[in-house]
N, C-alpha and C positions, 0 to 999 in steps of 0.2 A: 938810237932813240926811236922807239916804236910807240906811236900814238894810237889811241883807240879810234873807233869810227867817228865820223863827223857828228857833231851834235844835231839834235832835232830842232831845226830853226822854226818850224811851225809851233812846236811846244814853247820855245823861248819867246816867240812873239806873243803867244797867249799869256804867258807868265808876266811878261813886261806890261802888257795892256792891263792885266789884273792889278799889278802893283801901282800903275798910274791911277786907275780908278779908285784904288784903296786910299791913295794919298790925295786924290782930287775927286771926291764923290760928286761934286757939282758938274763934272763932265758927263756923268751917266746920262745916256739917251740924248746927248748933245753933240756927239762926235759925228761929223758929217763925212769925213774921209780921213784916212791915215796913210802915211808913207813910211816905209821901213827900208833901212839899209844895214848891211852886216859887214863887219870887219872881223876876221878870224885869223889867229896866228898861234903857233906853238909858243909856250912860255915855260921856262924851267924854274923850279922852286927848290929850296934847300931841305924840304922835308916832305913826307908823304901826305901831309895836310894840304899841300899846294897853297893856293891863294886864300885858304881859310885858316892858316896858322895864326896864332896869337901868342904874345909873351906868356910864358908859364904853361903853355898848352903841351900836353904829352902827344908827340907824334914821332913816327919812325924817322931816323936819321938817314934818309935816302934821297938822292937827287931824283926829283919827279918832274916829268915833262907832260903837260897836258894842253889842250887847246884853250885859249882865252878867246871868248866871243864878246864883242862889243856891238850891241844892237842899238841903232839910233831909230827912234820912232817920233815922227811928227804927227800930232793929231790936230785936225782942223775942226774947230768948234763953231757950231751954229751956221746960220745961212751966210754970215759974213766971212766964214772960214778963217777965223783967227787962229794962227798957228801956235802950237806949244810943242817944244822939243824936249825929249827925254832920252837918256842913255841907260841901257841895262847892261851890266857886266856879268858874265857867266864864266865860271872856271870849270873845265871838264863838262859835265852834264848838269851842273847845279847853278842856280842863280846866286850871285854874290851880293850885288848892290845896285841901287837905282841912283842915277845922278840927274838931278833936276836943274841945277844951276852950275854947269861945269866951269872949272877954273882954267887958267892958262896951263897949269900943271897937268890937268887931265888931258888936254889936247896934246901937250908935249909928250906925255907918257904914251898916248895912243899912237902918235907919230913914230915914236921909238919902239913901239910894240913891247912895252914893259909896264903893264898896269900894276897899280898898288894892290896889295892884298886887301881883303875885306876889312881887316882891322886898321891898316894904314890909311885906307880911303877916308875914314871918318875924320882924320886930321887935315887932309889936304884937298879933297874934292868937294 
């Protein structure tokens, strides 16, 4: 199993923040501070599409291992510093999905280092 270089965490942080602001435009110019933590681990997929495979999608039938990165960002809004927590999931070097209200399944999958694909995440996170 040979993995590519580590992902660019600064880029991921910027992508995650942009997605948060896209979904919450009311936060624009109100973020007082933010905290970021990263959990990264290799994950193996059954096709070359990795975590982006979908039913009926054409992809190579090859076992693929790539880094899964889960970035947790807490943004503190306004002078009262009201915290709002978000999770960005990235497969390889690409953003996969944003989780705004994580379920117990999300945290169980994170603990087990086995995140759902982008397609599967829609039904359970």
